[in-house]
C-alpha positions as CSV (number, residue, x, y, z in Angstrom):
1,M,125.5,168.2,47.4
2,D,125.6,172.0,47.3
3,T,127.5,173.1,44.3
4,T,126.7,176.9,44.5
5,G,130.1,177.9,46.0
6,E,131.9,175.9,43.3
7,K,129.8,177.5,40.6
8,N,130.6,181.0,42.0
9,I,134.3,180.2,42.1
10,S,134.1,178.9,38.5
11,V,132.3,182.0,37.4
12,L,135.0,184.2,39.0
13,G,137.7,182.1,37.4
14,D,136.1,182.4,34.0
15,D,135.8,186.2,34.4
16,P,139.1,187.9,35.4
17,G,137.4,191.2,35.8
18,L,135.0,189.9,38.4
19,L,137.9,188.1,40.2
20,K,139.9,191.3,40.3
21,A,137.0,193.3,41.6
22,A,136.3,190.7,44.3
23,M,140.0,190.8,45.4
24,I,139.9,194.6,45.6
25,S,136.7,194.5,47.6
26,Q,138.3,192.0,50.0
27,Q,141.4,194.1,50.4
28,D,139.3,197.2,51.1
29,E,137.4,195.2,53.8
30,I,140.7,194.1,55.3
31,S,142.0,197.7,55.3
32,Q,138.8,198.9,56.9
33,L,139.1,196.2,59.6
34,T,142.7,197.1,60.2
35,W,141.9,200.8,60.5
36,L,139.0,200.1,62.9
37,C,141.2,197.8,65.1
38,D,144.0,200.4,65.3
39,S,141.4,203.2,66.0
40,M,139.7,201.2,68.7
41,E,143.1,200.3,70.3
42,K,143.9,204.0,70.5
43,L,140.5,204.9,71.9
44,L,140.8,202.2,74.6
45,S,144.2,203.6,75.6
46,L,142.6,207.0,76.4
47,H,141.3,208.0,79.8
48,N,140.2,211.5,79.1
49,Q,136.5,211.6,78.3
50,E,136.7,214.6,75.9
51,Q,139.5,212.9,73.9
52,I,137.4,209.7,73.6
53,Q,134.4,211.6,72.5
54,E,136.4,213.6,69.9
55,G,138.0,210.4,68.5
56,F,134.6,208.7,68.3
57,L,132.9,211.5,66.4
58,L,135.7,211.7,63.9
59,L,135.4,207.9,63.2
60,V,131.7,208.2,62.7
61,E,132.2,211.1,60.4
62,E,134.6,209.0,58.3
63,I,131.9,206.4,57.8
64,T,128.6,208.5,57.5
65,N,129.8,211.9,56.5
66,Y,127.1,213.3,58.8
67,R,125.8,216.9,58.5
68,H,125.7,217.2,62.2
69,C,125.6,214.9,65.2
70,V,124.8,215.0,69.0
71,L,126.4,212.8,71.6
72,Y,124.2,212.1,74.7
73,L,125.3,210.2,77.8
74,F,123.1,208.8,80.5
75,G,123.4,210.0,84.1
76,D,122.9,208.2,87.4
77,A,119.1,208.6,87.4
78,P,117.1,206.2,85.2
79,H,116.3,207.5,81.6
80,Q,118.1,210.8,82.3
81,Y,120.5,211.9,79.6
82,S,122.4,215.0,78.7
83,I,124.3,216.5,75.8
84,Q,128.0,215.9,76.0
85,A,129.2,217.0,72.5
86,C,127.8,218.6,69.3
87,R,129.2,218.8,65.8
88,G,127.6,221.1,63.1
89,I,124.9,222.2,65.5
90,T,124.6,224.1,68.9
91,A,123.1,222.7,72.0
92,E,120.4,225.3,71.9
93,E,119.5,224.3,68.3
94,V,119.3,220.7,69.4
95,Q,116.7,221.5,72.1
96,T,114.4,223.1,69.5
97,K,115.1,220.8,66.5
98,Y,114.9,217.3,68.1
99,Q,112.2,216.1,70.5
100,L,113.1,212.4,71.1
101,E,110.2,210.2,72.0
102,A,111.0,208.1,75.1
103,D,109.4,204.9,73.8
104,I,111.3,204.9,70.6
105,L,114.6,205.7,72.3
106,R,114.1,202.9,74.8
107,W,113.4,200.5,72.0
108,V,116.5,201.5,70.1
109,I,118.7,201.2,73.2
110,K,117.2,197.8,74.0
111,E,117.8,196.5,70.4
112,N,121.3,198.0,70.5
113,R,121.6,198.6,66.8
114,W,122.0,201.6,64.5
115,T,118.4,202.7,63.6
116,V,116.8,205.3,61.4
117,I,114.0,206.8,63.5
118,P,110.6,207.9,62.2
119,G,109.5,211.5,62.7
120,E,109.7,214.9,61.3
121,G,112.3,215.2,58.6
122,N,112.7,211.5,57.8
123,G,110.3,211.8,54.9
124,N,112.3,214.7,53.7
125,E,114.6,213.9,50.9
126,D,117.2,216.3,52.3
127,F,118.2,214.4,55.4
128,W,117.6,211.4,57.6
129,V,117.9,211.1,61.4
130,S,119.3,208.0,63.0
131,I,120.4,206.8,66.5
132,L,123.5,204.8,67.3
133,P,123.3,203.2,70.9
134,L,126.3,203.0,73.1
135,V,126.0,199.9,75.4
136,S,128.8,198.2,77.3
137,A,128.3,194.8,78.9
138,G,124.6,195.4,79.1
139,K,125.1,198.9,80.7
140,E,123.5,201.8,78.8
141,I,126.2,204.4,78.4
142,G,124.5,206.8,75.9
143,F,123.7,207.2,72.3
144,L,124.7,209.2,69.2
145,L,122.1,211.1,67.1
146,L,123.1,211.5,63.5
147,N,121.7,213.8,60.8
148,T,122.9,212.5,57.4
149,C,122.1,212.7,53.7
150,P,119.5,210.1,52.6
151,D,122.2,208.2,50.7
152,Q,121.6,204.5,50.4
153,R,125.3,203.9,50.2
154,I,125.6,205.1,53.9
155,F,122.9,202.8,55.3
156,T,124.6,199.5,54.3
157,Q,125.1,196.2,56.2
158,G,128.9,196.9,56.2
159,N,128.4,200.3,57.8
160,L,126.0,198.8,60.2
161,R,128.6,196.3,61.3
162,R,131.3,198.9,61.5
163,L,129.3,201.4,63.5
164,T,128.0,198.7,65.9
165,Y,131.6,197.6,66.4
166,I,132.8,201.1,67.0
167,A,129.9,201.9,69.3
168,S,130.6,198.8,71.5
169,Y,134.2,199.8,71.9
170,V,133.5,203.5,72.5
171,A,130.9,202.6,75.2
172,L,133.6,200.5,76.8
173,A,136.2,203.2,76.5
174,L,133.8,205.8,78.0
175,E,132.9,203.6,80.9
176,N,136.6,202.9,81.5
177,G,137.3,206.6,81.3
178,R,134.5,207.3,83.8
179,L,135.8,204.6,86.2
180,Y,139.4,205.9,85.8
181,Q,138.3,209.4,86.5
182,N,136.4,208.2,89.6
183,I,139.6,206.5,90.8
184,V,141.6,209.6,90.1
185,N,139.0,211.8,92.0
186,T,138.9,209.4,94.9
187,K,142.7,209.2,95.0
188,N,143.0,213.0,95.0
189,Y,140.3,213.3,97.6
190,L,142.1,210.8,99.9
191,K,145.4,212.5,99.2
192,D,143.9,215.8,100.2
193,I,142.5,214.3,103.4
194,I,145.9,212.7,104.2
195,E,147.8,215.9,103.5
196,N,145.5,218.2,105.5
197,I,144.9,215.9,108.5
198,N,146.5,217.4,111.7
199,E,148.4,214.2,112.4
200,G,151.5,213.0,110.7
201,I,150.9,209.8,108.7
202,L,153.6,207.3,107.5
203,T,153.1,203.8,106.0
204,L,155.8,201.2,105.6
205,G,155.9,198.1,103.6
206,I,156.8,194.7,105.0
207,D,160.4,195.4,103.8
208,G,160.6,198.6,105.8
209,N,160.4,200.9,102.8
210,I,158.3,204.1,102.9
211,S,155.1,203.7,100.8
212,L,153.3,206.9,101.9
213,L,153.8,210.0,104.0
214,N,152.2,213.4,104.4
215,R,153.7,216.8,104.9
216,N,152.9,216.9,108.6
217,V,155.1,213.8,109.3
218,T,157.9,215.5,107.3
219,A,157.7,218.5,109.6
220,L,157.3,216.5,112.8
221,L,160.2,214.2,112.1
222,G,162.4,216.9,110.6
223,L,162.8,214.9,107.4
224,A,165.0,216.6,104.7
225,S,162.4,216.0,101.9
226,A,159.0,214.5,101.4
227,D,160.3,212.8,98.2
228,I,161.5,209.7,100.0
229,V,158.7,207.2,99.0
230,G,160.4,203.9,98.2
231,Q,163.4,204.5,100.4
232,S,164.2,202.5,103.5
233,C,162.8,204.0,106.7
234,Q,166.1,203.3,108.5
235,H,168.0,205.5,106.0
236,C,165.8,208.5,106.5
237,L,165.5,208.7,110.3
238,S,167.7,209.9,113.1
239,P,169.3,207.3,115.4
240,E,166.8,208.3,118.1
241,L,163.8,207.8,115.8
242,K,165.2,204.5,114.5
243,R,165.3,203.1,118.0
244,A,161.8,204.3,118.8
245,F,160.4,203.0,115.5
246,D,162.1,199.6,116.0
247,I,160.4,199.2,119.4
248,I,157.0,200.4,118.1
249,I,157.0,198.3,114.9
250,G,158.2,195.2,116.9
251,Q,155.4,195.6,119.4
252,T,152.9,196.1,116.6
253,F,153.8,192.8,114.9
254,K,153.5,191.1,118.3
255,Q,150.2,192.5,119.4
256,G,148.6,194.1,116.3
257,Y,148.9,197.7,117.4
258,V,150.6,200.3,119.6
259,M,148.7,203.2,121.2
260,D,150.1,206.6,122.4
261,Y,153.8,205.7,122.6
262,R,155.3,208.9,124.1
263,L,158.5,210.4,122.6
264,D,160.1,213.8,123.0
265,H,161.7,214.4,119.6
266,T,163.9,217.3,118.6
267,P,164.0,217.9,114.8
268,Q,167.2,219.3,113.3
269,E,167.8,222.8,114.7
270,G,164.4,222.8,116.3
271,Q,162.7,222.7,119.6
272,S,161.7,219.5,121.3
273,I,158.3,218.2,120.3
274,P,156.2,215.9,122.5
275,L,154.8,213.2,120.3
276,A,152.2,210.5,120.7
277,I,152.8,207.7,118.3
278,N,150.2,205.1,117.2
279,C,150.9,202.1,115.0
280,S,148.7,199.4,113.4
281,L,149.2,196.6,111.0
282,L,148.2,196.8,107.3
283,R,146.8,193.6,105.8
284,D,146.2,192.3,102.3
285,E,142.9,190.8,101.1
286,K,143.7,187.5,102.8
287,G,144.4,189.1,106.1
288,V,148.2,188.6,105.9
289,P,150.2,191.6,107.3
290,N,152.0,193.5,104.5
291,G,153.1,196.7,106.4
292,V,152.3,199.2,109.1
293,I,150.6,202.6,109.3
294,I,152.1,205.0,111.8
295,T,150.4,208.2,113.0
296,L,152.2,210.9,115.0
297,R,150.4,213.6,117.0
298,D,152.0,216.7,118.3
299,L,151.0,217.0,121.9
300,T,152.3,220.6,122.4
301,T,148.9,222.2,121.8
302,S,146.9,219.6,123.8
303,L,149.4,219.8,126.7
304,E,149.3,223.6,126.7
305,L,145.5,223.5,126.6
306,Q,145.5,221.1,129.5
307,R,147.9,223.4,131.4
308,F,145.7,226.4,130.7
309,R,142.7,224.5,132.0
310,E,144.7,223.6,135.1
311,L,145.7,227.2,135.6
312,D,142.1,228.3,135.2
313,A,141.1,225.8,137.8
314,M,143.9,227.0,140.0
315,K,142.8,230.6,139.6
316,D,139.2,229.6,140.6
317,E,140.6,227.7,143.6
318,F,142.8,230.7,144.4
319,I,139.9,233.1,144.5
320,S,138.0,230.7,146.7
321,N,141.0,230.3,149.0
322,V,141.7,234.0,149.2
323,S,138.0,234.6,150.1
324,H,138.4,231.9,152.8
325,E,141.7,233.3,154.0
326,L,140.1,236.8,154.3
327,R,136.8,235.6,155.8
328,T,138.4,233.4,158.5
329,P,140.6,236.0,160.2
330,L,138.0,238.7,159.7
331,G,135.5,236.4,161.4
332,I,138.0,235.8,164.3
333,I,138.6,239.6,164.6
334,T,134.9,240.4,164.6
335,S,134.0,237.6,167.1
336,Y,136.7,238.5,169.6
337,I,136.1,242.3,169.4
338,E,132.4,241.6,170.0
339,A,133.3,239.5,173.0
340,L,135.6,242.2,174.4
341,L,132.8,244.8,174.0
342,E,129.9,242.7,175.3
343,R,131.2,239.9,177.6
344,V,134.6,240.7,179.0
345,K,134.6,242.8,182.1
346,P,136.8,245.9,182.0
347,E,138.9,244.7,185.0
348,D,139.6,241.3,183.3
349,L,142.9,242.4,181.7
350,A,144.2,238.9,181.1
351,T,141.2,237.9,179.0
352,Q,141.4,241.2,177.2
353,R,145.1,240.7,176.4
354,K,144.4,237.1,175.2
355,F,141.5,238.1,172.9
356,L,143.5,241.1,171.5
357,S,146.5,238.8,170.8
358,I,144.3,236.4,168.9
359,A,142.7,239.3,166.9
360,N,146.2,240.7,166.3
361,Q,147.3,237.3,164.8
362,A,144.3,237.3,162.6
363,C,145.3,240.8,161.4
364,D,148.8,239.5,160.7
365,R,147.2,236.8,158.5
366,I,145.3,239.4,156.5
367,T,148.3,241.6,156.2
368,G,150.4,238.7,154.9
369,L,147.8,237.9,152.3
370,V,147.4,241.5,151.2
371,N,151.2,241.8,151.0
372,N,151.4,238.7,148.8
373,L,148.7,240.1,146.5
374,L,150.5,243.4,146.3
375,D,153.8,241.7,145.6
376,L,152.2,239.6,142.9
377,S,150.8,242.7,141.3
378,Q,154.2,244.4,141.3
379,I,155.9,241.3,139.8
380,E,153.3,241.0,137.1
381,S,153.4,244.7,136.2
382,G,157.2,244.9,136.2
383,R,157.3,247.3,139.1
384,F,159.3,245.0,141.4
385,F,162.4,246.8,142.7
386,L,165.1,245.9,145.2
387,D,166.7,248.2,147.8
388,L,170.0,246.5,148.1
389,K,172.1,246.8,151.3
390,R,174.8,244.7,153.0
391,V,173.0,242.4,155.3
392,N,173.7,239.1,157.2
393,L,171.3,236.3,156.3
394,K,171.5,234.8,159.8
395,D,170.0,238.0,161.3
396,I,167.1,237.8,158.9
397,A,166.6,234.1,159.9
398,V,166.5,235.0,163.5
399,S,163.8,237.7,162.8
400,V,161.7,235.1,160.9
401,V,161.9,232.6,163.8
402,K,160.8,235.3,166.2
403,S,157.8,236.1,163.9
404,L,156.9,232.4,163.9
405,E,156.8,232.1,167.7
406,L,153.2,233.4,167.8
407,C,151.9,230.9,165.3
408,Q,154.2,227.8,165.6
409,G,151.8,226.2,168.1
410,E,152.9,222.6,169.0
411,V,155.5,222.5,166.2
412,E,159.1,223.2,167.3
413,V,161.2,225.6,165.3
414,Q,165.0,225.0,165.6
415,L,167.6,227.4,164.3
416,A,171.2,226.4,163.3
417,L,173.5,229.2,162.4
418,A,177.0,228.9,161.1
419,Q,179.6,231.4,162.5
420,D,181.5,234.1,160.5
421,L,179.0,234.2,157.6
422,P,179.8,236.7,154.9
423,Y,177.5,239.6,154.2
424,I,175.3,239.6,151.1
425,L,173.8,242.4,149.0
426,A,170.1,242.1,149.4
427,D,166.8,243.8,150.0
428,E,166.4,242.8,153.7
429,E,162.6,243.2,153.8
430,K,162.0,241.1,150.7
431,I,164.5,238.3,151.7
432,Y,162.7,238.3,155.0
433,Q,159.4,237.8,153.3
434,A,160.7,235.0,151.0
435,I,162.1,233.1,154.0
436,L,158.9,233.7,156.0
437,N,156.7,232.4,153.2
438,I,158.7,229.2,153.1
439,A,159.0,228.7,156.8
440,S,155.2,229.4,157.3
441,N,154.5,226.7,154.8
442,A,156.7,224.3,156.6
443,L,154.9,225.0,159.9
444,K,151.5,224.7,158.2
445,Y,152.2,221.2,156.7
446,S,154.0,219.8,159.8
447,P,152.0,217.5,162.2
448,V,151.9,218.2,165.9
449,G,155.1,217.3,167.8
450,R,157.3,217.5,164.8
451,T,160.3,219.9,164.2
452,V,161.1,222.5,161.6
453,L,164.8,223.2,161.2
454,I,166.1,226.5,159.7
455,K,169.8,226.3,158.9
456,V,172.1,229.0,157.6
457,F,175.6,228.1,156.3
458,K,178.2,229.0,153.7
459,D,178.8,226.7,150.7
460,N,181.6,227.7,148.3
461,N,180.6,231.2,147.0
462,M,177.1,231.0,148.3
463,V,175.3,231.7,151.6
464,K,172.5,229.2,151.9
465,L,169.4,229.0,154.1
466,M,167.7,225.6,154.4
467,V,164.2,225.0,155.7
468,H,163.7,221.3,156.6
469,D,160.3,220.1,157.8
470,E,158.9,216.7,158.8
471,G,155.5,217.3,157.2
472,V,153.3,215.5,154.7
473,G,155.7,216.0,151.8
474,I,155.1,216.8,148.1
475,P,154.4,214.1,145.5
476,E,157.3,213.7,143.1
477,D,155.2,214.5,140.0
478,E,154.1,217.8,141.6
479,L,157.6,219.1,142.4
480,P,158.1,220.9,139.0
481,Y,154.9,223.0,139.7
482,V,155.3,224.1,143.3
483,F,156.7,227.5,142.4
484,E,153.9,228.3,139.9
485,K,151.2,230.8,140.7
486,F,148.0,229.5,142.3
487,Y,149.4,226.0,142.4
488,R,148.7,224.1,145.6
489,S,149.9,220.6,146.2
490,S,147.4,217.8,146.5
491,S,148.4,217.7,150.1
492,S,146.1,220.7,150.6
493,A,143.2,218.2,150.2
494,A,144.0,217.2,153.8
495,G,142.5,220.5,155.0
496,F,145.4,222.9,154.6
497,Q,144.5,226.3,153.4
498,G,146.6,228.8,151.4
499,S,146.6,231.2,148.4
500,G,149.2,229.4,146.4
501,L,151.2,232.6,146.1
502,G,153.9,232.3,148.9
503,L,156.3,230.0,147.0
504,P,156.1,231.8,143.6
505,I,156.7,235.1,145.3
506,A,159.7,233.7,147.3
507,K,161.2,232.2,144.1
508,H,160.9,235.6,142.3
509,I,162.5,237.4,145.2
510,V,165.4,235.0,145.4
511,E,166.0,234.9,141.6
512,A,165.9,238.8,141.6
513,H,168.9,238.6,143.9
514,Q,170.8,236.3,141.4
515,G,170.1,233.4,143.7
516,T,168.3,230.0,143.4
517,I,165.7,228.1,145.3
518,E,165.4,224.4,145.2
519,V,163.1,221.8,146.8
520,E,163.5,218.1,147.7
521,S,160.7,216.1,149.1
522,T,159.7,212.6,150.1
523,L,156.0,212.0,150.4
524,G,155.0,211.4,154.1
525,K,158.5,212.3,155.4
526,G,158.8,216.0,154.7
527,S,160.4,218.6,152.4
528,I,163.7,220.6,152.2
529,F,163.7,224.1,150.6
530,T,167.1,225.6,150.0
531,I,167.8,229.2,149.2
532,S,171.2,230.0,147.8
533,L,172.4,233.7,147.6
534,P,175.7,234.9,146.3
535,F,178.0,237.1,148.3
536,P,180.5,239.7,146.9
537,D,184.2,238.9,147.0
538,G,186.3,240.5,149.8
539,N,183.5,241.5,152.1
540,E,183.8,241.6,155.9
541,R,182.5,238.7,158.0
542,G,180.3,238.4,161.1
543,G,178.3,240.9,162.9
544,S,174.8,242.2,162.1
545,Y,175.8,245.3,160.1
546,G,172.8,246.6,158.2
547,G,173.9,250.0,157.2
548,E,174.4,251.3,153.7
């Protein structure tokens, strides 16, 4: 039976001085442990690397009273380390004073204990050099190089335990701080991406509360503030957006996603914005849906770009068509004049008249095209002026029909004129051109044997002229564009030629007279173009007065 412990207790009991000293030593040890625990708890609560390093060096100074120290941390590359903090010495002095041997350093790190290292100065009675490794869960974080006085009271088993304890916690705190900073950096990086992405981004929890949004979605949806995270989506949106989001989110939970849902949204006191909305499910680690992510894209720019491309294509087609429109009648003129000069006998007057008539029609085509180009130039440059006179619209309609007689071919043109029509104030030549452009189109797109009706009548305070054809018609989705420059309906693919300028010029002429021009069309059945022009109150009726 071991009686050593009993003998020691007996000795302490016999000597009150020894017992008191033992109790004081025990109390000091408890105080040291309490101090260390409190200090480690504070260090572990820190996330800032510099604060952790500063607290660590102060703790070590309390224990070792070092002359100077250097904290090294390992990098991502193996065996690569760099100075993070110095006390009592500069980084430049460290480079010249200490040349750490790799083998010794690896051994100290592997053993993971505070070690006095051999080398220059350790035989010197003025100072000793030691290394305290920093290792956390087997991961090498770094080490602390200490320069201390060669005091045996420093290098004790108690201090060894304390420094080893501190080093393990500091290594953990530094690693946690590094991981925390990585998380912060990643979060800031992702936030920067989300904030600067061109699309609006909005995420909702399963409860419908907003969990994330970027500034673009705030602008696109016209939200009063971006500080609405945690609020219900239904409380932040307009009734229009609520209905749309209910549909989108409902479809997303049924099929997993929604792509390119179109919505024209008007923010408060703003212009309408065409939006494309996508929505997908968010899932937890088990794959259970826990919300949705909604992206909104402003289609204004892409639609404008698409329109610019279409206009560019129209311009190219226009140049091609104008070239064709010029080349074809010029070819006709050249061919028939050559025939007149070389093959038609001087006494054959009928053939001469026929060939000259055909050449004259070709000249009219060229003249019409050149006039359209000149009119377009005047309109674009702002040099488009009207010579207003009192005229009767039915007289102009009659003149147009007479002009069409030479080119109507096998399409019949009918004229229906109301009686006692009021005069209008108009530039007769330009109104004539507008009607001729529309009527020529009607003839061009009408099949053989069909009829084009030109009707003039009064409707309230307007005199109206309607051109109704039984031609190929215009697709419904193309109707908004028929009055745009260079635009030609897909019907032109059937072999119809044109510059795409007649209708835009007609529209500009009519609107310059404070009138309107409208179109109705059914594909395969024909089109109706209606010109409405105002007449002044109290003017005379009837006749064909054209004076000033």
